C-alpha positions as CSV (number, residue, x, y, z in Angstrom):
1,M,37.2,91.1,58.0
2,G,39.4,88.8,56.0
3,A,42.9,90.1,54.9
4,I,43.9,92.6,52.2
5,G,43.7,89.7,49.8
6,D,44.3,87.8,53.1
7,Q,47.4,89.8,53.5
8,M,47.6,89.7,57.3
9,S,46.6,87.2,59.9
10,V,44.8,88.4,63.0
11,W,47.8,87.3,65.0
12,T,50.1,89.5,62.9
13,I,47.8,92.5,63.3
14,V,47.8,91.9,67.1
15,L,51.6,91.7,67.1
16,L,52.0,94.9,65.2
17,G,49.4,96.7,67.3
18,S,51.1,95.6,70.5
19,V,54.5,96.8,69.2
20,G,52.9,100.2,68.2
21,W,51.3,100.5,71.7
22,L,54.7,99.8,73.4
23,L,56.4,102.4,71.2
24,T,53.6,104.9,71.9
25,Y,53.9,104.2,75.6
26,A,57.7,104.6,75.5
27,A,57.3,108.0,74.0
28,H,54.5,109.1,76.4
29,S,56.3,107.8,79.5
30,T,59.5,109.5,78.5
31,L,57.6,112.8,77.9
32,L,55.8,112.5,81.2
33,L,58.8,111.5,83.3
34,G,61.0,114.1,81.7
35,L,58.4,116.8,82.4
36,A,58.1,115.5,86.0
37,W,61.8,115.7,86.6
38,L,61.9,119.2,85.1
39,C,58.9,120.5,87.1
40,T,59.8,119.1,90.4
41,R,63.2,120.8,90.4
42,Y,61.3,124.1,90.9
43,V,58.4,122.8,93.1
44,R,58.7,123.0,96.8
45,P,55.6,121.3,98.3
46,Y,56.3,117.6,98.6
47,R,52.6,116.8,98.1
48,L,52.7,118.5,94.7
49,K,55.9,116.7,93.8
50,E,54.3,113.4,94.7
51,I,51.3,114.0,92.6
52,I,53.4,114.9,89.6
53,W,55.6,111.8,89.9
54,K,52.7,109.4,90.4
55,T,50.9,110.9,87.4
56,A,54.1,110.6,85.3
57,L,54.6,107.0,86.5
58,A,51.2,105.6,85.7
59,G,49.9,108.2,83.2
60,G,51.7,106.8,80.1
61,I,49.6,103.7,80.2
62,L,46.4,105.7,80.2
63,T,47.4,108.3,77.6
64,A,48.8,105.7,75.1
65,T,45.7,103.5,75.5
66,L,43.3,106.4,75.0
67,Q,45.1,107.7,72.0
68,I,45.0,104.4,70.2
69,T,41.6,103.1,71.2
70,L,39.8,106.5,70.7
71,G,41.8,107.4,67.6
72,I,43.0,110.7,69.0
73,S,45.2,112.7,66.7
74,P,47.8,114.5,68.8
75,L,49.2,117.9,67.9
76,T,52.5,116.2,67.0
77,G,50.7,113.9,64.6
78,R,50.8,110.2,64.1
79,V,54.1,108.6,63.5
80,N,53.5,105.8,61.0
81,L,56.4,103.5,60.3
82,P,55.9,102.3,56.7
83,S,58.4,100.1,54.9
84,N,60.1,101.7,51.9
85,P,58.2,100.5,48.8
86,L,60.9,101.8,46.5
87,T,63.5,99.3,47.6
88,E,61.4,96.2,48.3
89,P,60.7,93.5,45.7
90,Q,57.3,94.1,44.3
91,V,55.3,90.9,43.9
92,Q,52.2,92.8,43.1
93,E,51.1,96.4,42.9
94,Q,50.3,98.0,46.3
95,P,47.3,100.3,46.6
96,P,48.3,103.9,46.5
97,T,47.9,105.9,49.8
98,F,46.9,109.5,49.6
99,Q,47.4,112.0,52.5
100,V,44.4,114.3,52.1
101,T,44.4,117.8,53.7
102,L,40.8,119.1,53.9
103,A,41.4,122.9,53.8
104,S,38.6,125.4,54.2
105,P,36.2,125.6,51.3
106,N,37.5,129.0,50.0
107,T,41.0,127.6,49.5
108,D,40.0,124.9,47.1
109,A,36.8,126.2,45.5
110,V,36.1,125.1,42.0
111,D,34.3,126.9,39.2
112,P,31.0,125.0,38.7
113,S,31.2,125.6,35.0
114,Q,34.6,123.9,34.7
115,D,34.5,120.9,32.4
116,R,35.1,117.7,34.5
117,R,36.5,115.7,31.7
118,G,39.1,118.3,31.0
119,L,40.0,118.4,34.6
120,S,40.2,114.6,34.7
121,S,42.5,114.5,31.6
122,R,44.8,117.1,33.1
123,N,44.9,115.2,36.4
124,A,45.7,112.0,34.5
125,A,48.5,113.7,32.6
126,A,49.9,115.1,35.9
127,E,49.6,111.6,37.5
128,A,51.5,110.0,34.6
129,E,54.3,112.6,35.0
130,V,54.5,112.0,38.8
131,N,54.6,108.2,38.2
132,E,57.4,108.6,35.7
133,Q,59.4,110.8,38.2
134,A,58.7,108.3,41.0
135,T,60.1,105.5,38.8
136,D,63.3,107.4,38.1
137,F,63.6,108.1,41.8
138,A,63.1,104.5,42.7
139,N,66.1,103.5,40.5
140,Q,68.3,106.0,42.4
141,A,67.0,106.5,45.9
142,P,68.6,104.5,48.7
143,S,66.5,102.8,51.4
144,L,65.6,105.3,54.1
145,P,66.8,104.3,57.7
146,W,63.4,104.8,59.3
147,S,61.9,102.6,56.6
148,D,64.4,99.9,57.3
149,L,63.6,100.2,61.0
150,A,59.8,99.8,60.2
151,A,60.4,96.8,58.1
152,A,62.5,95.2,60.8
153,L,59.8,96.0,63.3
154,Q,57.2,94.4,61.1
155,I,59.2,91.3,60.4
156,G,60.4,90.9,63.9
157,A,57.3,91.9,65.8
158,G,56.9,88.5,67.2
159,W,60.4,88.5,68.5
160,I,60.0,92.0,70.0
161,L,56.8,91.0,71.8
162,G,58.4,87.7,72.9
163,L,61.5,89.4,74.3
164,W,59.2,91.9,76.1
165,L,57.3,89.0,77.7
166,V,60.6,87.4,78.7
167,G,61.8,90.6,80.3
168,V,58.5,91.1,82.1
169,T,58.5,87.5,83.4
170,A,62.1,87.9,84.7
171,A,61.2,91.2,86.4
172,M,58.1,89.8,88.0
173,L,60.0,86.7,89.2
174,R,62.7,89.0,90.7
175,L,60.1,91.1,92.5
176,G,58.4,88.0,93.8
177,H,61.7,86.6,95.0
178,I,62.5,89.8,96.9
179,R,59.1,89.8,98.6
180,H,59.5,86.1,99.4
181,Q,62.9,86.6,100.9
182,L,61.6,89.5,103.0
183,Y,58.8,87.3,104.5
184,V,61.3,84.5,105.0
185,T,63.5,86.9,107.0
186,L,60.5,88.0,109.0
187,K,59.0,84.6,109.5
188,D,59.9,84.6,113.2
189,R,58.1,87.9,113.9
190,R,55.6,87.8,116.7
191,D,52.8,90.0,118.0
192,I,53.7,92.8,120.4
193,R,52.2,92.4,123.8
194,A,53.5,95.6,125.4
195,Q,50.3,97.3,126.4
196,S,51.9,100.8,126.2
197,L,52.6,100.4,122.5
198,I,49.2,98.9,121.8
199,D,47.5,101.8,123.6
200,A,49.6,104.3,121.8
201,L,48.7,102.7,118.4
202,T,45.0,102.7,119.3
203,R,45.1,106.3,120.3
204,L,46.9,107.3,117.0
205,C,44.4,105.3,114.9
206,R,41.6,107.3,116.4
207,V,43.4,110.6,115.7
208,A,44.4,109.5,112.1
209,G,40.9,108.1,111.3
210,V,42.2,104.6,110.6
211,R,39.3,102.3,111.3
212,R,40.7,99.0,110.0
213,P,42.7,97.0,112.6
214,V,46.5,97.4,112.3
215,H,48.7,94.6,113.9
216,L,52.0,95.3,115.6
217,T,54.7,92.7,115.3
218,C,58.4,92.7,116.2
219,T,61.5,90.8,115.3
220,P,65.2,91.0,116.2
221,R,66.3,90.6,112.6
222,I,65.6,94.2,111.6
223,S,66.9,97.5,112.9
224,R,64.3,99.7,111.2
225,P,60.5,99.7,111.5
226,I,58.6,98.4,108.4
227,T,55.1,99.0,107.2
228,L,54.5,95.7,105.4
229,N,51.0,96.4,104.2
230,S,47.8,98.2,105.1
231,R,47.3,95.9,108.1
232,E,50.7,95.2,109.6
233,I,53.6,97.3,111.1
234,C,56.7,95.3,112.0
235,L,59.0,96.9,114.6
236,P,62.6,96.1,115.6
237,Q,63.0,94.6,119.0
238,R,65.1,97.5,120.1
239,V,62.0,99.8,120.0
240,T,61.6,99.1,123.7
241,Q,64.7,101.2,124.3
242,L,62.9,104.3,123.1
243,N,61.1,106.5,125.6
244,A,57.3,106.8,125.3
245,D,57.2,110.0,123.2
246,R,59.6,108.6,120.7
247,Q,57.7,105.3,120.5
248,E,54.6,107.2,119.8
249,S,56.3,109.3,117.1
250,L,57.7,106.2,115.5
251,L,54.2,104.6,115.5
252,A,52.7,107.8,114.1
253,H,55.1,107.8,111.2
254,E,54.4,104.2,110.3
255,L,50.7,104.7,110.7
256,A,50.9,107.6,108.3
257,H,52.3,105.2,105.7
258,V,49.3,103.0,106.3
259,K,46.9,105.9,106.0
260,R,48.5,107.1,102.8
261,R,48.7,103.6,101.3
262,D,52.4,103.9,100.6
263,P,53.0,100.2,100.6
264,L,50.5,99.8,97.8
265,W,52.0,102.6,95.8
266,L,55.5,101.1,96.2
267,T,54.2,97.8,94.9
268,I,52.5,99.5,91.9
269,S,55.8,101.4,91.2
270,H,57.8,98.1,91.2
271,V,55.2,96.4,89.0
272,I,55.2,99.2,86.4
273,E,59.0,99.2,86.6
274,G,59.0,95.5,85.8
275,L,56.3,95.6,83.1
276,F,58.2,98.4,81.3
277,F,61.7,97.5,82.1
278,F,62.9,99.2,79.0
279,Q,62.1,102.6,80.5
280,P,65.0,103.6,82.8
281,L,63.3,106.7,84.1
282,H,60.9,104.5,86.1
283,R,63.6,103.9,88.7
284,L,64.0,107.6,89.1
285,A,60.2,108.1,89.6
286,R,60.1,105.3,92.2
287,H,63.0,106.9,94.1
288,H,61.3,110.3,94.2
289,I,57.9,108.8,95.2
290,Q,59.6,107.0,98.1
291,E,61.4,110.2,99.1
292,C,58.1,112.2,99.0
293,A,56.4,109.4,101.0
294,E,58.9,109.8,103.9
295,Y,58.6,113.6,104.0
296,L,54.8,113.5,103.9
297,A,54.6,110.7,106.5
298,D,56.7,113.0,108.7
299,D,54.2,115.7,108.2
300,R,51.3,113.5,109.2
301,A,53.2,112.1,112.2
302,A,53.9,115.6,113.5
303,R,50.2,116.5,113.2
304,Y,49.1,113.2,114.9
305,T,51.4,113.8,117.9
306,G,51.1,117.6,118.0
307,S,54.9,118.2,117.6
308,G,57.8,117.2,115.4
309,L,60.5,117.4,118.1
310,A,60.0,113.8,119.4
311,L,60.0,112.4,115.8
312,A,63.2,114.3,115.0
313,R,64.9,112.8,118.0
314,C,63.5,109.4,117.1
315,L,64.9,109.7,113.6
316,V,68.4,110.5,114.9
317,E,68.4,107.7,117.4
318,V,67.0,105.0,115.0
319,A,69.6,106.1,112.4
320,G,72.3,105.2,114.9
321,W,71.2,101.6,115.4
322,P,73.4,99.1,113.7
323,S,71.8,97.3,110.7
324,H,72.3,93.6,110.1
325,Y,69.7,93.3,107.3
326,A,69.3,95.6,104.3
327,L,65.7,96.4,103.8
328,P,64.4,96.0,100.3
329,A,63.1,99.0,98.4
330,T,59.7,97.4,98.2
331,V,58.8,98.3,101.8
332,A,58.1,101.6,103.5
333,S,60.3,102.4,106.5
334,I,60.9,105.3,108.8
335,A,64.6,105.3,107.9
336,G,64.0,106.3,104.3
337,S,67.1,107.7,102.6
338,M,69.9,108.4,105.1
339,S,71.2,111.2,102.9
340,D,67.9,113.1,103.6
341,L,68.1,112.7,107.4
342,E,69.5,116.1,108.1
343,R,66.8,117.8,105.9
344,R,64.0,115.8,107.5
345,V,65.2,116.6,111.0
346,R,65.5,120.3,110.2
347,R,61.9,120.4,108.8
348,L,60.6,118.8,111.9
349,L,62.4,121.2,114.2
350,D,61.5,124.4,112.5
351,G,57.8,123.4,112.3
352,S,57.5,123.5,108.5
353,A,56.4,119.9,108.5
354,V,53.0,120.9,110.0
355,R,50.8,122.2,107.2
356,I,47.2,122.5,106.1
357,E,45.8,119.7,103.9
358,T,44.8,120.7,100.4
359,P,41.5,119.4,99.0
360,R,41.9,116.1,97.1
361,W,39.9,117.5,94.1
362,W,42.6,120.1,93.6
363,W,45.3,117.4,93.1
364,A,42.9,115.5,90.8
365,V,42.6,118.5,88.6
366,I,46.4,118.8,88.3
367,A,46.8,115.1,87.4
368,I,44.0,115.2,84.8
369,S,45.4,118.3,83.3
370,I,48.9,116.8,82.9
371,L,47.4,113.6,81.3
372,A,45.2,115.7,78.9
373,V,48.2,117.7,77.8
374,V,50.3,114.6,77.1
375,A,47.4,112.8,75.4
376,G,47.0,115.7,73.1
377,V,50.7,116.3,72.4
378,G,52.4,112.9,72.7
379,P,53.1,111.2,69.4
380,N,50.9,108.2,68.3
381,I,53.3,105.6,66.9
382,S,52.0,102.7,64.8
383,V,53.6,100.1,62.5
384,N,51.4,99.9,59.5
385,A,50.3,96.3,58.8
386,S,49.5,97.4,55.2
387,N,53.2,97.8,54.5
388,V,54.3,94.3,55.2
389,P,56.3,93.1,52.1
390,P,53.8,92.4,49.3
391,A,54.8,88.8,49.0
392,T,52.4,88.1,51.8
393,I,49.4,89.9,50.2
394,N,46.4,88.3,48.4
395,Q,47.7,84.7,48.4
396,D,44.1,83.4,48.4
397,G,43.3,85.2,45.1
398,S,40.4,87.3,46.7
399,P,38.3,89.0,44.0
400,W,38.3,92.2,46.1
401,Q,41.5,94.3,45.6
402,V,42.4,97.5,47.5
403,I,43.0,100.2,44.9
404,R,43.0,103.3,47.2
405,L,44.0,104.1,50.7
406,L,43.0,107.6,51.9
407,E,44.1,109.4,55.0
408,F,42.4,112.6,56.0
409,D,43.5,115.3,58.4
410,R,40.1,115.6,60.0
411,Q,37.0,113.5,60.8
412,V,35.0,112.1,57.8
413,A,31.6,110.7,58.5
414,L,31.1,108.7,55.3
415,A,32.8,108.2,52.0
416,G,31.5,106.7,48.7
417,F,33.0,106.1,45.3
418,S,31.0,105.3,42.2
419,D,34.0,104.0,40.4
420,E,37.8,104.1,40.7
421,Q,38.0,107.9,40.1
422,F,34.9,109.7,41.3
423,G,34.0,109.8,45.0
424,I,32.3,112.0,47.6
425,I,33.2,112.4,51.3
426,V,31.1,114.1,54.0
427,Q,33.1,115.8,56.8
428,Q,32.0,115.0,60.4
429,L,32.0,118.4,62.1
430,D,30.7,120.8,59.5
431,G,28.7,118.5,57.2
432,L,30.6,119.7,54.1
433,A,30.6,117.4,51.1
434,R,33.7,117.2,49.0
435,Y,34.2,115.4,45.7
436,T,37.2,114.0,43.8
437,S,37.5,113.0,40.1
438,D,41.0,111.7,40.3
439,G,40.8,108.8,42.8
440,G,41.3,110.9,45.9
441,Q,44.4,112.9,45.0
442,T,42.5,116.2,45.1
443,W,39.2,117.1,46.8
444,N,37.0,120.0,45.8
445,T,33.9,121.7,47.0
446,L,31.6,124.6,46.1
447,D,32.4,128.2,47.1
448,D,31.3,128.9,50.6
449,Q,28.4,131.2,50.0
450,C,27.0,131.0,53.5
451,E,27.8,133.6,56.1
452,S,25.8,131.7,58.8
453,P,24.1,128.3,59.1
454,G,20.7,129.9,59.1
455,D,21.0,131.5,55.6
456,P,18.6,130.0,53.0
457,G,20.1,127.2,51.0
458,C,22.9,126.7,53.4
459,E,21.5,123.6,55.3
460,C,24.0,121.3,53.5
461,Q,26.9,123.2,55.0
462,S,25.7,123.7,58.5
463,W,25.3,121.7,61.7
464,A,22.2,120.3,60.3
465,M,24.4,117.8,58.5
466,S,27.0,117.5,61.2
467,Y,26.2,113.8,61.8
468,C,25.9,112.4,58.4
469,F,24.0,109.1,58.5
470,G,23.3,108.4,54.8
471,L,25.2,108.8,51.6
472,A,24.3,107.5,48.1
473,V,26.5,108.2,45.2
474,V,24.5,107.4,42.1
475,D,27.1,108.3,39.5
476,E,29.7,111.1,38.9
477,Q,27.0,113.7,38.7
478,I,24.2,112.7,41.1
479,A,24.5,112.0,44.8
480,W,22.3,112.2,47.9
481,Q,23.1,112.6,51.6
482,C,21.0,113.0,54.8
483,G,22.0,114.1,58.2
484,S,21.0,114.3,61.9
485,E,18.3,117.0,61.4
486,N,16.5,114.9,58.8
487,S,17.6,117.2,56.0
488,V,18.2,115.4,52.7
489,C,20.6,117.1,50.3
490,R,21.1,116.4,46.6
491,T,23.7,117.3,44.0
492,T,23.3,116.9,40.3
493,D,26.6,118.4,39.2
494,G,29.1,116.0,40.9
495,G,29.2,117.8,44.3
496,Q,29.8,121.3,43.1
497,T,26.5,122.5,44.4
498,W,24.0,120.9,46.8
499,Q,20.3,121.5,47.2
500,S,18.6,120.9,50.6
501,I,15.3,119.0,50.6
502,T,13.5,118.8,54.0
503,E,12.2,115.3,54.8
504,Q,9.5,114.9,57.4
505,M,11.0,112.1,59.5
506,A,10.4,111.6,63.2
507,T,12.9,113.1,65.7
508,Y,15.9,111.3,67.2
509,P,16.6,108.4,67.3
510,Y,14.7,107.9,64.1
511,Q,16.6,110.1,61.7
512,C,17.2,109.4,58.0
513,R,20.0,106.8,57.9
514,F,19.6,104.9,54.6
515,L,19.3,106.2,51.0
516,S,18.9,104.4,47.7
517,F,18.2,106.4,44.5
518,L,17.9,105.5,40.9
519,D,18.5,109.1,39.7
520,A,17.9,112.7,40.7
521,H,14.2,112.1,41.2
522,T,13.3,108.5,42.2
523,G,14.5,106.8,45.4
524,W,14.0,105.7,49.0
525,S,15.1,107.1,52.3
526,A,14.6,105.2,55.6
527,T,15.0,105.3,59.3
528,P,15.5,102.1,61.3
529,W,11.7,101.6,61.4
530,R,10.3,103.7,58.5
531,L,10.6,103.7,54.8
532,L,9.7,106.7,52.5
533,A,9.7,107.0,48.8
534,T,9.8,110.0,46.4
535,E,9.3,110.2,42.7
536,D,9.8,113.9,42.2
537,G,13.2,114.6,43.7
538,G,12.1,114.9,47.3
539,T,9.2,117.4,46.9
540,N,6.8,114.8,48.1
541,W,7.4,111.7,50.2
542,T,5.1,108.7,50.7
543,E,5.5,106.3,53.5
544,I,5.6,102.6,52.5
545,A,4.1,100.1,54.9
546,L,6.4,97.3,55.9
547,P,5.3,93.9,57.2
548,E,4.6,93.9,60.9
549,R,7.2,91.1,61.5
550,G,9.9,93.3,60.0
551,Q,12.7,94.1,62.5
552,R,15.2,97.0,62.6
553,I,16.2,98.2,59.1
554,T,19.9,98.1,58.3
555,T,19.9,99.0,54.6
556,V,17.6,99.5,51.6
557,A,18.0,99.1,47.9
558,R,15.6,100.4,45.1
559,R,16.3,98.7,41.8
560,T,13.5,100.1,39.7
561,T,10.4,102.2,40.2
562,V,8.5,99.1,41.4
563,D,11.3,96.7,42.6
564,G,12.9,97.2,46.0
565,Y,14.6,95.5,48.9
566,V,14.8,96.0,52.6
567,L,17.1,94.2,54.9
568,D,16.7,94.0,58.7
569,D,19.1,93.2,61.5
570,K,17.8,89.6,61.8
571,G,18.8,88.9,58.3
572,N,15.3,89.0,56.8
573,L,15.2,90.3,53.3
574,L,11.9,92.0,52.3
575,V,11.3,92.1,48.6
576,T,8.7,94.0,46.7
577,H,7.9,94.0,43.0
578,D,4.9,96.4,43.2
579,A,6.3,99.5,44.8
580,G,5.6,98.3,48.3
581,E,2.0,97.1,47.9
582,S,3.1,93.5,48.9
583,W,6.2,91.9,50.2
584,E,7.9,88.5,50.2
585,T,10.4,87.5,52.7
586,H,13.7,85.6,52.3
587,S,16.6,84.9,54.7
588,L,20.2,86.0,54.4
589,G,21.1,82.8,56.2
590,L,22.7,84.1,59.4
591,E,24.2,81.7,61.9
592,Q,22.4,80.9,65.2
593,G,22.6,84.0,67.5
594,E,24.1,86.1,64.7
595,R,22.7,89.4,63.6
596,L,23.6,92.4,61.4
597,L,25.5,95.2,63.1
598,S,23.3,98.4,63.1
599,Q,24.9,101.8,63.9
600,C,24.2,105.4,63.1
601,N,26.0,105.3,59.8
602,A,25.8,102.6,57.1
603,T,27.5,99.5,58.4
604,T,25.5,97.5,55.9
605,T,25.0,98.2,52.2
606,M,23.1,96.3,49.4
607,R,22.7,96.4,45.7
608,F,20.6,94.3,43.2
609,L,21.9,94.3,39.7
610,D,18.8,92.6,38.3
611,A,15.9,90.5,39.6
612,D,18.2,87.6,40.4
613,H,21.7,88.9,41.3
614,G,22.2,90.8,44.5
615,I,25.1,91.8,46.8
616,V,25.1,92.6,50.5
617,V,28.1,93.8,52.5
618,F,27.6,93.5,56.2
619,S,29.3,93.2,59.6
620,S,27.9,90.5,61.9
621,V,27.5,90.5,65.6
622,A,27.3,87.3,67.7
623,D,27.2,87.0,71.5
624,G,27.8,90.7,71.8
625,Q,31.0,90.6,69.8
626,I,31.6,92.3,66.5
627,G,32.6,89.7,64.0
628,Q,33.9,89.7,60.5
629,T,32.7,91.7,57.5
630,W,31.2,89.6,54.7
631,V,30.0,89.9,51.2
632,A,26.9,87.8,50.6
633,R,25.8,87.1,47.0
634,T,22.6,85.7,45.6
635,S,21.7,84.6,42.0
636,D,18.1,83.6,42.7
637,G,16.5,86.8,43.9
638,G,17.5,86.3,47.6
639,Q,16.4,82.8,48.2
640,T,19.9,81.5,48.8
641,W,23.1,83.3,49.6
642,Q,26.8,82.5,49.4
643,R,29.3,84.3,51.6
644,E,32.8,85.5,50.8
645,Q,35.2,87.5,53.0
646,I,36.6,90.8,51.8
647,P,40.1,92.0,52.7
648,S,40.7,93.2,56.2
649,L,41.8,96.8,56.6
650,P,44.0,97.1,59.7
651,E,45.0,100.6,58.5
652,I,41.4,101.7,58.7
653,R,41.2,102.4,62.4
654,G,38.1,101.5,64.4
655,S,36.2,98.5,65.6
656,I,33.3,99.3,63.3
657,Y,33.4,99.9,59.5
658,Y,31.0,101.9,57.4
659,H,30.3,100.7,53.8
660,H,29.2,102.2,50.5
661,L,28.7,100.0,47.4
662,S,28.5,101.5,44.0
663,H,25.5,100.9,41.7
664,D,27.3,98.3,39.6
665,G,28.3,96.4,42.8
666,K,32.0,96.6,41.9
667,T,33.4,99.5,44.0
668,L,33.3,99.3,47.8
669,T,34.3,102.2,50.0
670,V,35.1,101.5,53.7
671,T,35.5,104.1,56.4
672,G,36.5,103.4,60.0
673,T,35.0,104.8,63.2
674,S,38.0,107.1,63.7
675,G,36.8,108.8,60.5
676,Q,40.2,109.7,59.3
677,R,41.0,106.8,57.0
678,A,39.1,105.2,54.1
679,A,39.8,102.4,51.6
680,V,38.4,101.9,48.1
681,L,38.1,98.3,46.9
682,R,37.4,97.0,43.4
683,Y,35.8,93.7,42.5
684,Q,37.7,91.7,39.9
685,E,35.9,89.0,38.1
686,P,37.3,85.6,39.1
């Protein structure tokens, strides 16, 4: 989509999204690594310690990404960093944002007999009083520190991302330099020809189940054996001074590193540490992972050889060899941490190193459980693009202005406003419809009279409406909705009560998805391939035959009892002036390879104001990629169209947007796939 009056470039949105992801990752990684440090203090098995530390090291990337991409609302809530509008220069009025809590129906029930106009007047008076108090507060209130921080993040997002990239580049260059220096030092290594060592390695590979070839090399430049990668073990030249049992134990230990893929994990640890250099706890995690790797390699070596005694003696002897070259932390070696030598030797001598393997699925359950907890609890931090200083907003004079920004505490399937004040939302999980007559500040619904979904007259509050596909708000009294069980519901009192009307549609995936009604009696409902009409409020339905060349329906619009319009995903506009007896076809003028996005809910909406003037709001798809959202206008009955972009809505989360256009074509409601945010836009005559 365009920009809130072209308020934000795509690049700026990407910058702010990247900064928000990094902040979310920093919070999640700190939580994970802190929990890992706390838990491993009381955990004895090294295998469990290793699983916890590895999960903590890499899990923050997964949980932060899942939270943002899937729109998961954690228990700790979303941490939005808005700038402080009370202390910034106001170039133009910002759309108000309402935080909406959708309580249970009993807590906000409204008397159906209540006069709506009286309610609206009281709400208007209350709103005026609140605005007056806010103005007084604006003259006195200082800027809040977190708001200053958010503004700094928004203005300096490019610098923040640039500095992060510089830091990552420096860390990766350092890691590459260390690896390069290692291989330069070991450039004179040669293949081991001692048949006894080769035979011992072959025998151990068979015991360990290592089927890929592992090369043995040696060099006088090192005093500790090194597992370079999954295919090479480099030994010091002094290894020939060890007796046969100790040589076998040494090879068993290094082969255990190969079997466990410890060199790969050490590389991953260093890469993550470099990518997120701002997280100091990564170094702690890497140290503990290396420590666990040595203990667990000891365990495997003791099992491969049948005893830990020879390995214990080997550890002591190798530790006494003089070292002329300090091994980098990026390689796995038998030496490990010298401070742990005594503990490792004691474990090998008392036999505690030999243990029974635990099934891998058990460790997978532990890792997934930890990640699920953090994904559900860790905060989701975002820098709201909508709160960039208003001087950057609507510079192109777009006729579409954002007048409401709504944020709900639970999933909303669809939202529709008939004007600036009256609107209806349908909740995702329970199908409950709520209405507002004050622009979204308060939301009301009927008394919950249903004890169970099967009670008569309760279909509009049950799972039958749990996946709402269609919503048509005719005016502040009349609205229609339809759900996944092909049940159409109607209200004639502004949402205070709803009547269920069963419509005979085919079963999934051909449910009712599109609605267009003139009043409480006359209208259309449609599936992607069928069009039905009613003239008596839904008591009887008549299927209208469409031309055979018609494609997948994306929206419908009924203007009069005889005039109607059907738009398919190829951009073909089918027009009837005789209630469907005959059709003429026009083109929306899509680009080559472009088509209209078609989803469960209404991604496309259409209105015709008279026989000539029509409006279509649609999201396009080209080459499998979701493109922009457009408004197409016609002044000749659909023969030619002109496009205009509408403001982008970075605060409405989701890659797909659902649209509802009022009958006068001037109020557009947009809901994102996350279902927890919506925006109301108003068309201003140029």
